[in-house]
TIROKOL-269037 format. One record per residue: y, x, z of N, C-alpha, C, O in turn; residue in three letters; chain; residue number from 1. Coordinates in Angstrom, 3 decimals, always signed. Example, Ala and Ser with C-alpha at 12.3 -4.5 7.8 and 13.67 -1.06 7.14 Angstrom:
REC       nv       nu       nw      cav      cau      caw       cv       cu       cw       ov       ou       ow   r c   k
REC   -5.690  +13.190   +7.800   -4.500  +12.300   +7.800   -3.300  +13.200   +7.800   -3.319  +14.236   +8.465 ala A   1
REC   -2.250  +12.850   +7.080   -1.060  +13.670   +7.140   +0.030  +12.900   +7.870   +1.138  +13.409   +8.039 ser A   2
end
This chain:
REC       nv       nu       nw      cav      cau      caw       cv       cu       cw       ov       ou       ow   r c   k
REC  +41.114  +77.719  +94.311  +39.959  +77.027  +94.871  +38.662  +77.748  +94.565  +37.692  +77.605  +95.310 unk A   1
REC  +38.618  +78.524  +93.483  +37.367  +79.152  +93.077  +36.765  +79.980  +94.203  +35.557  +79.911  +94.428 unk A   2
REC  +37.579  +80.768  +94.922  +37.049  +81.568  +96.011  +36.496  +80.705  +97.135  +35.536  +81.093  +97.801 unk A   3
REC  +37.094  +79.536  +97.354  +36.659  +78.661  +98.435  +35.287  +78.053  +98.193  +34.587  +77.731  +99.153 unk A   4
REC  +34.882  +77.887  +96.935  +33.653  +77.144  +96.666  +32.395  +77.975  +96.867  +31.293  +77.455  +96.697 unk A   5
REC  +32.523  +79.242  +97.221  +31.336  +80.063  +97.380  +30.966  +80.305  +98.835  +30.249  +81.262  +99.129 unk A   6
REC  +31.433  +79.468  +99.752  +31.066  +79.568 +101.156  +29.717  +78.877 +101.360  +29.407  +77.903 +100.674 unk A   7
REC  +28.934  +79.368 +102.281  +27.650  +78.724 +102.540  +27.861  +77.500 +103.410  +28.873  +77.368 +104.098 unk A   8
REC  +26.886  +76.611 +103.364  +26.939  +75.399 +104.161  +27.055  +75.740 +105.636  +27.888  +75.171 +106.342 unk A   9
REC  +26.225  +76.669 +106.110  +26.266  +77.020 +107.524  +27.630  +77.588 +107.890  +28.176  +77.272 +108.947 unk A  10
REC  +28.175  +78.421 +107.022  +29.492  +78.976 +107.292  +30.525  +77.864 +107.332  +31.374  +77.842 +108.222 unk A  11
REC  +30.466  +76.946 +106.388  +31.427  +75.857 +106.354  +31.283  +74.995 +107.602  +32.280  +74.681 +108.252 unk A  12
REC  +30.055  +74.608 +107.945  +29.865  +73.779 +109.127  +30.305  +74.510 +110.389  +30.855  +73.896 +111.304 unk A  13
REC  +30.067  +75.813 +110.443  +30.529  +76.594 +111.595  +32.047  +76.601 +111.653  +32.630  +76.470 +112.730 unk A  14
REC  +32.687  +76.753 +110.505  +34.154  +76.773 +110.473  +34.737  +75.414 +110.854  +35.839  +75.339 +111.398 unk A  15
REC  +33.994  +74.339 +110.569  +34.497  +73.002 +110.869  +34.524  +72.707 +112.364  +35.054  +71.681 +112.791 unk A  16
REC  +33.956  +73.603 +113.152  +34.042  +73.456 +114.611  +35.494  +73.571 +115.070  +35.867  +73.073 +116.132 unk A  17
REC  +36.296  +74.232 +114.253  +37.720  +74.358 +114.543  +38.467  +73.286 +113.760  +38.619  +73.397 +112.544 unk A  18
REC  +38.931  +72.256 +114.446  +39.630  +71.150 +113.780  +40.881  +71.619 +113.044  +41.398  +70.921 +112.172 unk A  19
REC  +41.356  +72.796 +113.402  +42.613  +73.274 +112.824  +42.399  +74.330 +111.742  +43.350  +74.974 +111.301 unk A  20
REC  +41.146  +74.505 +111.314  +40.866  +75.429 +110.209  +41.092  +74.661 +108.905  +40.169  +74.063 +108.352 unk A  21
REC  +42.322  +74.691 +108.435  +42.691  +73.903 +107.254  +41.902  +74.270 +106.018  +41.574  +73.399 +105.213 unk A  22
REC  +41.591  +75.546 +105.853  +40.819  +75.975 +104.679  +39.425  +75.352 +104.687  +38.942  +74.884 +103.657 unk A  23
REC  +38.785  +75.350 +105.852  +37.449  +74.758 +105.958  +37.497  +73.258 +105.676  +36.620  +72.727 +104.994 unk A  24
REC  +38.513  +72.573 +106.196  +38.617  +71.128 +105.965  +38.969  +70.818 +104.519  +38.543  +69.797 +103.978 unk A  25
REC  +39.743  +71.692 +103.894  +40.030  +71.534 +102.459  +38.731  +71.649 +101.665  +38.491  +70.867 +100.746 unk A  26
REC  +37.894  +72.625 +102.020  +36.596  +72.783 +101.357  +35.712  +71.558 +101.575  +35.079  +71.064 +100.641 unk A  27
REC  +35.675  +71.072 +102.817  +34.857  +69.903 +103.128  +35.274  +68.715 +102.268  +34.431  +68.036 +101.682 unk A  28
REC  +36.574  +68.473 +102.197  +37.081  +67.359 +101.389  +36.757  +67.597  +99.917  +36.371  +66.664  +99.213 unk A  29
REC  +36.910  +68.831  +99.446  +36.603  +69.160  +98.051  +35.147  +68.812  +97.723  +34.867  +68.194  +96.696 unk A  30
REC  +34.239  +69.208  +98.591  +32.816  +69.002  +98.322  +32.368  +67.547  +98.499  +31.555  +67.057  +97.716 unk A  31
REC  +32.880  +66.859  +99.505  +32.264  +65.595  +99.902  +33.091  +64.335  +99.672  +32.532  +63.238  +99.698 unk A  32
REC  +34.393  +64.446  +99.450  +35.230  +63.250  +99.329  +34.739  +62.311  +98.227  +34.533  +61.123  +98.473 unk A  33
REC  +34.553  +62.829  +97.034  +34.139  +61.990  +95.909  +32.741  +61.414  +96.143  +32.465  +60.279  +95.753 unk A  34
REC  +31.869  +62.182  +96.769  +30.518  +61.699  +97.069  +30.575  +60.491  +98.011  +29.889  +59.494  +97.784 unk A  35
REC  +31.388  +60.579  +99.058  +31.549  +59.461  +99.994  +32.100  +58.235  +99.254  +31.610  +57.120  +99.429 unk A  36
REC  +33.108  +58.458  +98.440  +33.713  +57.372  +97.665  +32.666  +56.711  +96.763  +32.584  +55.485  +96.692 unk A  37
REC  +31.874  +57.526  +96.081  +30.862  +56.990  +95.162  +29.834  +56.139  +95.899  +29.413  +55.099  +95.393 unk A  38
REC  +29.426  +56.574  +97.092  +28.475  +55.786  +97.880  +29.099  +54.445  +98.246  +28.462  +53.401  +98.106 unk A  39
REC  +30.337  +54.471  +98.712  +31.011  +53.227  +99.092  +31.119  +52.273  +97.901  +30.923  +51.067  +98.052 unk A  40
REC  +31.428  +52.805  +96.729  +31.512  +51.958  +95.524  +30.144  +51.379  +95.176  +30.032  +50.218  +94.782 unk A  41
REC  +29.107  +52.201  +95.326  +27.751  +51.706  +95.038  +27.325  +50.638  +96.040  +26.410  +49.858  +95.776 unk A  42
REC  +27.997  +50.609  +97.195  +27.701  +49.590  +98.208  +28.611  +48.373  +98.032  +28.830  +47.603  +98.968 unk A  43
REC  +29.134  +48.215  +96.814  +29.861  +47.018  +96.366  +31.286  +46.895  +96.910  +31.833  +45.793  +96.930 unk A  44
REC  +31.893  +47.981  +97.345  +33.296  +47.919  +97.736  +34.168  +48.172  +96.510  +33.799  +48.942  +95.622 unk A  45
REC  +35.335  +47.512  +96.470  +36.252  +47.789  +95.388  +36.955  +49.127  +95.647  +36.737  +49.759  +96.680 unk A  46
REC  +37.790  +49.546  +94.710  +38.424  +50.868  +94.801  +39.198  +51.056  +96.105  +39.018  +52.056  +96.800 unk A  47
REC  +40.067  +50.081  +96.437  +40.902  +50.222  +97.633  +40.065  +50.261  +98.904  +40.324  +51.063  +99.801 unk A  48
REC  +39.064  +49.396  +98.978  +38.200  +49.380 +100.159  +37.413  +50.690 +100.267  +37.255  +51.237 +101.358 unk A  49
REC  +36.922  +51.188  +99.128  +36.175  +52.450  +99.134  +37.073  +53.600  +99.584  +36.636  +54.475 +100.332 unk A  50
REC  +38.323  +53.601  +99.131  +39.270  +54.636  +99.565  +39.499  +54.564 +101.070  +39.602  +55.590 +101.743 unk A  51
REC  +39.579  +53.346 +101.588  +39.764  +53.185 +103.036  +38.550  +53.725 +103.793  +38.698  +54.402 +104.810 unk A  52
REC  +37.354  +53.423 +103.293  +36.137  +53.926 +103.923  +36.101  +55.455 +103.872  +35.698  +56.098 +104.841 unk A  53
REC  +36.519  +56.036 +102.751  +36.566  +57.498 +102.648  +37.432  +58.066 +103.762  +37.044  +59.025 +104.428 unk A  54
REC  +38.603  +57.475 +103.965  +39.495  +57.967 +105.019  +38.847  +57.836 +106.393  +38.962  +58.736 +107.225 unk A  55
REC  +38.166  +56.719 +106.631  +37.479  +56.506 +107.909  +36.411  +57.581 +108.116  +36.310  +58.166 +109.194 unk A  56
REC  +35.617  +57.834 +107.075  +34.529  +58.820 +107.192  +35.096  +60.227 +107.385  +34.569  +61.004 +108.180 unk A  57
REC  +36.158  +60.553 +106.667  +36.759  +61.880 +106.831  +37.321  +62.057 +108.236  +37.182  +63.127 +108.829 unk A  58
REC  +37.949  +61.023 +108.767  +38.481  +61.107 +110.134  +37.348  +61.226 +111.142  +37.423  +62.024 +112.076 unk A  59
REC  +36.287  +60.424 +110.953  +35.138  +60.517 +111.857  +34.507  +61.902 +111.782  +34.114  +62.469 +112.802 unk A  60
REC  +34.412  +62.439 +110.578  +33.855  +63.785 +110.417  +34.720  +64.801 +111.150  +34.207  +65.690 +111.829 unk A  61
REC  +36.023  +64.664 +111.010  +36.952  +65.573 +111.671  +36.763  +65.525 +113.190  +36.863  +66.545 +113.871 unk A  62
REC  +36.485  +64.311 +113.713  +36.284  +64.161 +115.157  +34.917  +64.676 +115.606  +34.803  +65.287 +116.669 unk A  63
REC  +33.875  +64.430 +114.794  +32.500  +64.705 +115.226  +31.994  +66.100 +114.879  +31.213  +66.679 +115.634 unk A  64
REC  +32.429  +66.647 +113.746  +31.842  +67.917 +113.290  +32.102  +69.107 +114.208  +31.282  +70.025 +114.229 unk A  65
REC  +33.191  +69.143 +114.963  +33.338  +70.274 +115.884  +32.197  +70.370 +116.913  +31.907  +71.454 +117.418 unk A  66
REC  +31.559  +69.244 +117.218  +30.441  +69.247 +118.176  +29.084  +69.068 +117.495  +28.063  +68.943 +118.171 unk A  67
REC  +29.068  +69.056 +116.171  +27.848  +68.799 +115.406  +26.968  +70.052 +115.377  +27.425  +71.138 +115.019 unk A  68
REC  +25.715  +69.886 +115.754  +24.759  +71.000 +115.686  +23.805  +70.748 +114.536  +22.902  +69.918 +114.635 unk A  69
REC  +24.009  +71.465 +113.449  +23.178  +71.274 +112.258  +21.832  +71.951 +112.449  +21.754  +73.143 +112.747 unk A  70
REC  +20.773  +71.168 +112.271  +19.414  +71.685 +112.374  +18.676  +71.265 +111.098  +18.265  +70.112 +110.970 unk A  71
REC  +18.507  +72.215 +110.141  +17.872  +71.860 +108.870  +16.483  +71.244 +109.023  +16.054  +70.479 +108.159 unk A  72
REC  +15.774  +71.562 +110.106  +14.430  +71.008 +110.297  +14.482  +69.504 +110.591  +13.476  +68.809 +110.448 unk A  73
REC  +15.652  +69.004 +111.002  +15.785  +67.580 +111.313  +16.354  +66.777 +110.151  +16.524  +65.562 +110.260 unk A  74
REC  +16.647  +67.437 +109.052  +17.169  +66.730 +107.889  +18.378  +67.444 +107.311  +18.879  +68.424 +107.863 unk A  75
REC  +18.817  +66.932 +106.210  +19.944  +67.531 +105.504  +21.262  +67.024 +106.082  +21.340  +65.929 +106.639 unk A  76
REC  +22.277  +67.840 +105.935  +23.599  +67.440 +106.407  +24.059  +66.171 +105.714  +24.678  +65.310 +106.339 unk A  77
REC  +23.762  +66.048 +104.432  +24.232  +64.857 +103.729  +23.549  +63.595 +104.243  +24.061  +62.496 +104.032 unk A  78
REC  +22.392  +63.728 +104.918  +21.759  +62.579 +105.560  +22.639  +62.031 +106.671  +22.801  +60.819 +106.813 unk A  79
REC  +23.208  +62.943 +107.458  +24.137  +62.539 +108.518  +25.362  +61.876 +107.890  +25.814  +60.827 +108.349 unk A  80
REC  +25.888  +62.491 +106.848  +27.073  +61.967 +106.168  +26.785  +60.587 +105.571  +27.646  +59.706 +105.585 unk A  81
REC  +25.598  +60.410 +105.059  +25.169  +59.121 +104.499  +25.157  +58.050 +105.592  +25.628  +56.936 +105.363 unk A  82
REC  +24.628  +58.370 +106.771  +24.591  +57.399 +107.872  +26.010  +57.024 +108.310  +26.313  +55.851 +108.529 unk A  83
REC  +26.861  +58.024 +108.433  +28.252  +57.761 +108.832  +28.927  +56.861 +107.796  +29.633  +55.918 +108.154 unk A  84
REC  +28.710  +57.154 +106.514  +29.304  +56.348 +105.441  +28.758  +54.929 +105.466  +29.524  +53.971 +105.362 unk A  85
REC  +27.453  +54.782 +105.601  +26.834  +53.448 +105.660  +27.367  +52.627 +106.819  +27.650  +51.438 +106.673 unk A  86
REC  +27.500  +53.270 +107.973  +28.036  +52.563 +109.138  +29.496  +52.171 +108.924  +29.919  +51.099 +109.356 unk A  87
REC  +30.262  +53.025 +108.267  +31.671  +52.719 +107.993  +31.782  +51.541 +107.029  +32.652  +50.686 +107.192 unk A  88
REC  +30.904  +51.493 +106.024  +30.927  +50.364 +105.078  +30.564  +49.071 +105.799  +31.229  +48.051 +105.612 unk A  89
REC  +29.516  +49.102 +106.622  +29.127  +47.898 +107.367  +30.265  +47.418 +108.262  +30.558  +46.223 +108.320 unk A  90
REC  +30.902  +48.355 +108.956  +32.025  +47.998 +109.827  +33.176  +47.423 +108.996  +33.832  +46.466 +109.405 unk A  91
REC  +33.404  +48.008 +107.853  +34.470  +47.501 +106.982  +34.183  +46.053 +106.582  +35.078  +45.208 +106.617 unk A  92
REC  +32.936  +45.768 +106.204  +32.567  +44.389 +105.851  +32.783  +43.456 +107.037  +33.371  +42.385 +106.892 unk A  93
REC  +32.301  +43.870 +108.220  +32.455  +43.019 +109.409  +33.928  +42.758 +109.720  +34.328  +41.623 +109.977 unk A  94
REC  +34.731  +43.831 +109.694  +36.150  +43.712 +110.051  +36.945  +42.896 +109.037  +37.997  +42.347 +109.365 unk A  95
REC  +36.444  +42.816 +107.808  +37.176  +42.127 +106.737  +36.427  +40.903 +106.219  +36.661  +40.449 +105.099 unk A  96
REC  +35.526  +40.373 +107.042  +34.682  +39.259 +106.621  +35.514  +38.071 +106.129  +35.180  +37.463 +105.112 unk A  97
REC  +36.582  +37.741 +106.835  +37.400  +36.589 +106.429  +37.979  +36.780 +105.032  +38.010  +35.845 +104.232 unk A  98
REC  +38.434  +37.989 +104.745  +39.004  +38.269 +103.421  +37.936  +38.126 +102.339  +38.204  +37.587 +101.266 unk A  99
REC  +36.710  +38.616 +102.627  +35.631  +38.502 +101.631  +35.255  +37.037 +101.405  +34.968  +36.637 +100.276 unk A 100
REC  +35.256  +36.238 +102.474  +34.918  +34.814 +102.344  +35.992  +34.096 +101.534  +35.678  +33.218 +100.730 unk A 101
REC  +37.260  +34.464 +101.742  +38.342  +33.857 +100.951  +38.179  +34.182  +99.464  +38.436  +33.337  +98.607 unk A 102
REC  +37.747  +35.424  +99.163  +37.568  +35.814  +97.769  +36.359  +35.133  +97.142  +36.375  +34.775  +95.965 unk A 103
REC  +35.309  +34.960  +97.945  +34.077  +34.358  +97.443  +33.470  +33.498  +98.546  +32.665  +33.989  +99.337 unk A 104
REC  +33.850  +32.199  +98.608  +33.388  +31.326  +99.691  +31.864  +31.182  +99.764  +31.321  +30.862 +100.822 unk A 105
REC  +31.177  +31.418  +98.647  +29.721  +31.267  +98.637  +28.998  +32.532  +99.114  +27.783  +32.517  +99.311 unk A 106
REC  +29.739  +33.614  +99.297  +29.113  +34.872  +99.710  +28.688  +34.781 +101.164  +29.341  +34.135 +101.983 unk A 107
REC  +27.605  +35.428 +101.457  +27.156  +35.511 +102.851  +27.071  +36.977 +103.230  +26.766  +37.840 +102.407 unk A 108
REC  +27.347  +37.228 +104.487  +27.256  +38.595 +104.978  +26.437  +38.592 +106.246  +26.613  +37.752 +107.128 unk A 109
REC  +25.562  +39.526 +106.310  +24.845  +39.750 +107.561  +24.739  +41.245 +107.761  +24.975  +42.030 +106.843 unk A 110
REC  +24.387  +41.619 +108.948  +24.240  +43.035 +109.277  +23.216  +43.691 +108.352  +23.254  +44.900 +108.122 unk A 111
REC  +22.303  +42.879 +107.827  +21.246  +43.422 +106.980  +21.634  +43.477 +105.508  +20.801  +43.805 +104.663 unk A 112
REC  +22.898  +43.157 +105.186  +23.333  +43.200 +103.793  +23.015  +44.550 +103.162  +22.568  +44.632 +102.018 unk A 113
REC  +23.252  +45.586 +103.921  +22.925  +46.930 +103.452  +22.110  +47.603 +104.544  +22.642  +47.967 +105.593 unk A 114
REC  +20.811  +47.766 +104.292  +19.950  +48.377 +105.301  +19.983  +49.894 +105.176  +20.389  +50.430 +104.145 unk A 115
REC  +19.555  +50.580 +106.228  +19.566  +52.046 +106.200  +18.719  +52.605 +105.056  +19.167  +53.535 +104.385 unk A 116
REC  +17.510  +52.080 +104.802  +16.758  +52.605 +103.647  +17.490  +52.402 +102.322  +17.426  +53.263 +101.444 unk A 117
REC  +18.194  +51.258 +102.167  +18.959  +51.033 +100.940  +20.113  +52.023 +100.832  +20.392  +52.553  +99.757 unk A 118
REC  +20.781  +52.267 +101.960  +21.881  +53.229 +101.970  +21.370  +54.610 +101.587  +21.990  +55.307 +100.783 unk A 119
REC  +20.244  +55.003 +102.160  +19.676  +56.324 +101.860  +19.283  +56.434 +100.392  +19.464  +57.480  +99.769 unk A 120
REC  +18.742  +55.343  +99.844  +18.375  +55.340  +98.421  +19.622  +55.474  +97.549  +19.647  +56.258  +96.601 unk A 121
REC  +20.649  +54.704  +97.879  +21.911  +54.789  +97.138  +22.468  +56.202  +97.215  +22.880  +56.772  +96.205 unk A 122
REC  +22.478  +56.766  +98.425  +23.040  +58.108  +98.626  +22.255  +59.156  +97.845  +22.848  +60.069  +97.270 unk A 123
REC  +20.937  +59.035  +97.819  +20.114  +60.011  +97.098  +20.328  +59.893  +95.593  +20.452  +60.905  +94.902 unk A 124
REC  +20.373  +58.662  +95.081  +20.645  +58.461  +93.647  +22.024  +59.012  +93.291  +22.201  +59.669  +92.264 unk A 125
REC  +22.984  +58.735  +94.150  +24.343  +59.203  +93.904  +24.402  +60.723  +93.926  +25.119  +61.327  +93.127 unk A 126
REC  +23.653  +61.351  +94.837  +23.642  +62.812  +94.925  +23.126  +63.425  +93.629  +23.668  +64.421  +93.148 unk A 127
REC  +22.065  +62.820  +93.060  +21.503  +63.336  +91.806  +22.503  +63.243  +90.657  +22.470  +64.064  +89.740 unk A 128
REC  +23.382  +62.261  +90.698  +24.435  +62.152  +89.673  +25.643  +63.022  +90.010  +26.265  +63.609  +89.125 unk A 129
REC  +25.961  +63.096  +91.284  +27.171  +63.784  +91.738  +27.064  +65.302  +91.597  +28.017  +65.958  +91.177 unk A 130
REC  +25.911  +65.855  +91.947  +25.751  +67.309  +91.987  +26.015  +67.973  +90.630  +26.764  +68.949  +90.587 unk A 131
REC  +25.438  +67.492  +89.522  +25.757  +68.115  +88.228  +27.239  +67.998  +87.852  +27.797  +68.907  +87.237 unk A 132
REC  +27.875  +66.879  +88.220  +29.301  +66.725  +87.925  +30.135  +67.730  +88.726  +31.076  +68.326  +88.202 unk A 133
REC  +29.779  +67.907  +89.995  +30.479  +68.894  +90.821  +30.246  +70.300  +90.273  +31.170  +71.110  +90.219 unk A 134
REC  +29.012  +70.585  +89.869  +28.695  +71.902  +89.299  +29.527  +72.151  +88.045  +30.074  +73.240  +87.870 unk A 135
REC  +29.626  +71.149  +87.171  +30.417  +71.294  +85.945  +31.883  +71.530  +86.286  +32.537  +72.374  +85.673 unk A 136
REC  +32.396  +70.793  +87.256  +33.777  +70.979  +87.690  +34.004  +72.417  +88.172  +35.061  +73.001  +87.932 unk A 137
REC  +33.001  +72.977  +88.854  +33.122  +74.332  +89.403  +33.036  +75.428  +88.346  +33.669  +76.474  +88.488 unk A 138
REC  +32.252  +75.198  +87.280  +32.020  +76.281  +86.310  +32.821  +76.141  +85.024  +32.929  +77.106  +84.267 unk A 139
REC  +33.377  +74.986  +84.759  +33.977  +74.763  +83.441  +35.109  +75.730  +83.127  +35.335  +76.053  +81.961 unk A 140
REC  +35.825  +76.197  +84.144  +36.937  +77.124  +83.890  +36.452  +78.477  +83.363  +37.259  +79.280  +82.894 unk A 141
REC  +35.154  +78.737  +83.434  +34.590  +79.995  +82.912  +34.377  +79.954  +81.404  +33.999  +80.958  +80.800 unk A 142
REC  +34.620  +78.791  +80.794  +34.393  +78.626  +79.362  +35.701  +78.286  +78.661  +36.585  +77.654  +79.238 unk A 143
REC  +35.808  +78.716  +77.406  +37.027  +78.391  +76.665  +37.018  +76.905  +76.274  +36.020  +76.207  +76.453 unk A 144
REC  +38.139  +76.448  +75.742  +38.301  +75.024  +75.442  +37.255  +74.480  +74.481  +36.776  +73.361  +74.666 unk A 145
REC  +36.891  +75.249  +73.459  +35.895  +74.760  +72.501  +34.542  +74.529  +73.167  +33.864  +73.539  +72.890 unk A 146
REC  +34.159  +75.448  +74.043  +32.872  +75.293  +74.745  +32.942  +74.065  +75.661  +32.003  +73.269  +75.701 unk A 147
REC  +34.035  +73.910  +76.384  +34.188  +72.757  +77.272  +34.119  +71.446  +76.486  +33.393  +70.525  +76.859 unk A 148
REC  +34.881  +71.378  +75.396  +34.889  +70.150  +74.587  +33.501  +69.869  +74.019  +33.040  +68.727  +74.020 unk A 149
REC  +32.841  +70.918  +73.535  +31.497  +70.754  +72.975  +30.545  +70.170  +74.009  +29.837  +69.199  +73.745 unk A 150
REC  +30.542  +70.777  +75.186  +29.606  +70.317  +76.222  +29.933  +68.894  +76.661  +29.023  +68.085  +76.843 unk A 151
REC  +31.198  +68.579  +76.831  +31.564  +67.229  +77.257  +31.199  +66.188  +76.199  +30.809  +65.070  +76.536 unk A 152
REC  +31.323  +66.549  +74.933  +30.894  +65.617  +73.885  +29.372  +65.456  +73.898  +28.861  +64.359  +73.674 unk A 153
REC  +28.654  +66.541  +74.158  +27.196  +66.463  +74.242  +26.761  +65.523  +75.359  +25.890  +64.676  +75.160 unk A 154
REC  +27.375  +65.674  +76.543  +26.942  +64.816  +77.652  +27.386  +63.370  +77.470  +26.880  +62.470  +78.140 unk A 155
REC  +28.332  +63.151  +76.560  +28.726  +61.781  +76.241  +27.929  +61.209  +75.069  +28.240  +60.128  +74.568 unk A 156
REC  +26.892  +61.943  +74.632  +25.966  +61.416  +73.643  +26.360  +61.611  +72.188  +25.759  +61.000  +71.305 unk A 157
REC  +27.350  +62.444  +71.919  +27.753  +62.670  +70.528  +26.697  +63.505  +69.803  +26.049  +64.362  +70.404 unk A 158
REC  +26.535  +63.249  +68.523  +25.593  +63.992  +67.688  +26.111  +65.408  +67.449  +27.319  +65.632  +67.377 unk A 159
REC  +25.192  +66.353  +67.328  +25.566  +67.756  +67.129  +26.384  +67.928  +65.855  +27.366  +68.670  +65.843 unk A 160
REC  +25.985  +67.251  +64.788  +26.730  +67.377  +63.525  +28.161  +66.857  +63.684  +29.099  +67.442  +63.142 unk A 161
REC  +28.330  +65.754  +64.429  +29.668  +65.207  +64.675  +30.529  +66.176  +65.490  +31.712  +66.368  +65.212 unk A 162
REC  +29.906  +66.774  +66.497  +30.630  +67.713  +67.364  +31.101  +68.919  +66.552  +32.253  +69.343  +66.647 unk A 163
REC  +30.179  +69.462  +65.749  +30.518  +70.638  +64.940  +31.686  +70.328  +64.013  +32.606  +71.134  +63.869 unk A 164
REC  +31.644  +69.169  +63.392  +32.716  +68.775  +62.469  +34.031  +68.573  +63.226  +35.081  +69.046  +62.792 unk A 165
REC  +33.966  +67.877  +64.345  +35.175  +67.569  +65.127  +35.857  +68.847  +65.627  +37.082  +68.954  +65.584 unk A 166
REC  +35.057  +69.823  +66.105  +35.634  +71.049  +66.679  +35.880  +72.103  +65.604  +36.693  +73.009  +65.787 unk A 167
REC  +35.175  +71.977  +64.487  +35.357  +72.943  +63.408  +34.532  +74.202  +63.602  +34.997  +75.314  +63.350 unk A 168
REC  +33.287  +74.007  +64.058  +32.368  +75.132  +64.277  +31.044  +74.823  +63.590  +30.785  +73.689  +63.189 unk A 169
REC  +30.212  +75.852  +63.462  +28.876  +75.652  +62.886  +27.993  +74.901  +63.891  +28.185  +75.001  +65.103 unk A 170
REC  +27.027  +74.153  +63.363  +26.096  +73.439  +64.252  +25.356  +74.402  +65.154  +25.075  +74.079  +66.308 unk A 171
REC  +25.037  +75.580  +64.648  +24.332  +76.570  +65.469  +25.175  +76.977  +66.685  +24.628  +77.301  +67.739 unk A 172
REC  +26.502  +76.960  +66.537  +27.387  +77.286  +67.667  +27.290  +76.230  +68.761  +27.391  +76.547  +69.946 unk A 173
REC  +27.092  +74.971  +68.362  +26.944  +73.905  +69.353  +25.728  +74.195  +70.230  +25.791  +74.043  +71.450 unk A 174
REC  +24.620  +74.614  +69.611  +23.406  +74.941  +70.375  +23.654  +76.131  +71.300  +23.217  +76.128  +72.451 unk A 175
REC  +24.350  +77.139  +70.799  +24.646  +78.330  +71.608  +25.521  +77.949  +72.791  +25.261  +78.375  +73.916 unk A 176
REC  +26.556  +77.152  +72.548  +27.448  +76.723  +73.627  +26.680  +75.930  +74.682  +26.841  +76.142  +75.884 unk A 177
REC  +25.846  +75.017  +74.204  +25.071  +74.193  +75.143  +24.194  +75.062  +76.028  +24.121  +74.850  +77.239 unk A 178
REC  +23.528  +76.044  +75.425  +22.640  +76.928  +76.192  +23.427  +77.725  +77.227  +22.993  +77.858  +78.371 unk A 179
REC  +24.587  +78.258  +76.828  +25.399  +79.039  +77.769  +25.834  +78.185  +78.959  +25.774  +78.628  +80.106 unk A 180
REC  +26.266  +76.973  +78.679  +26.705  +76.087  +79.765  +25.524  +75.692  +80.642  +25.624  +75.723  +81.869 unk A 181
REC  +24.407  +75.321  +80.022  +23.240  +74.903  +80.800  +22.747  +76.022  +81.719  +22.355  +75.759  +82.856 unk A 182
REC  +22.762  +77.254  +81.241  +22.328  +78.379  +82.066  +23.220  +78.523  +83.297  +22.731  +78.695  +84.413 unk A 183
REC  +24.527  +78.449  +83.080  +25.475  +78.585  +84.196  +25.368  +77.384  +85.137  +25.447  +77.538  +86.356 unk A 184
REC  +25.191  +76.199  +84.572  +25.054  +74.999  +85.396  +23.816  +75.048  +86.278  +23.866  +74.659  +87.445 unk A 185
REC  +22.702  +75.525  +85.724  +21.474  +75.617  +86.518  +21.691  +76.464  +87.761  +21.264  +76.098  +88.856 unk A 186
REC  +22.353  +77.593  +87.584  +22.628  +78.493  +88.708  +23.536  +77.810  +89.721  +23.294  +77.884  +90.925 unk A 187
REC  +24.580  +77.146  +89.235  +25.539  +76.500  +90.136  +24.918  +75.313  +90.854  +25.182  +75.107  +92.038 unk A 188
REC  +24.100  +74.530  +90.164  +23.430  +73.392  +90.810  +22.500  +73.880  +91.906  +22.450  +73.299  +92.990 unk A 189
REC  +21.760  +74.952  +91.622  +20.852  +75.524  +92.623  +21.642  +75.999  +93.842  +21.227  +75.781  +94.980 unk A 190
REC  +22.797  +76.658  +93.595  +23.627  +77.142  +94.693  +24.156  +75.974  +95.523  +24.098  +76.007  +96.752 unk A 191
REC  +24.669  +74.945  +94.856  +25.207  +73.802  +95.561  +24.122  +73.076  +96.351  +24.346  +72.665  +97.489 unk A 192
REC  +22.954  +72.921  +95.747  +21.842  +72.251  +96.429  +21.496  +72.999  +97.707  +21.253  +72.388  +98.747 unk A 193
REC  +21.475  +74.312  +97.625  +21.147  +75.123  +98.799  +22.250  +75.031  +99.856  +21.964  +74.914 +101.048 unk A 194
REC  +23.494  +75.084  +99.423  +24.593  +75.155 +100.360  +25.056  +73.803 +100.893  +25.547  +73.713 +102.019 unk A 195
REC  +24.903  +72.761 +100.093  +25.377  +71.445 +100.535  +24.246  +70.541 +100.974  +24.467  +69.555 +101.677 unk A 196
REC  +23.032  +70.876 +100.559  +21.830  +70.176 +100.974  +21.905  +68.719 +100.883  +20.940  +68.029 +101.211 unk A 197
end
């Protein structure tokens, strides 16, 4: 997969014009599947419903992207993906309204339950959380196990002294590891931001 993650957004979107380019669709799913799922979950769907919405959005993307003309001056690609996801969630709520009422008779649903500005806000917040996680997933294999464990403990809020003791390294090594990872992450986040927009 490592070679696949260095394609540009324009190249990927151009390749997606061919519905049968399996490599391009594998890349698309790699980059965007979890992001779509996270948006659906933030829009109050449970795991199974969010998974169903992901499948709907991926199928819609497969149908629409061959004719999609990306114009960066009109907005980011993820803006389009956000609208498709928001519409899929709304449709899911409408199509399953009876089931939701059975689960919670006091719940009310209207078309305005999730407005486009709310969806865009959710999607933007999710992107800010998702991008560093995707970057870490992409670069972590470049570091040995001690560096990976150190960084993951740091992002989980562990104290430097605790990390050093747990891994069996000097505290100064924790700082060095953190700096090495942060430097690589900055580059990868910048690349992803440019390519996935």
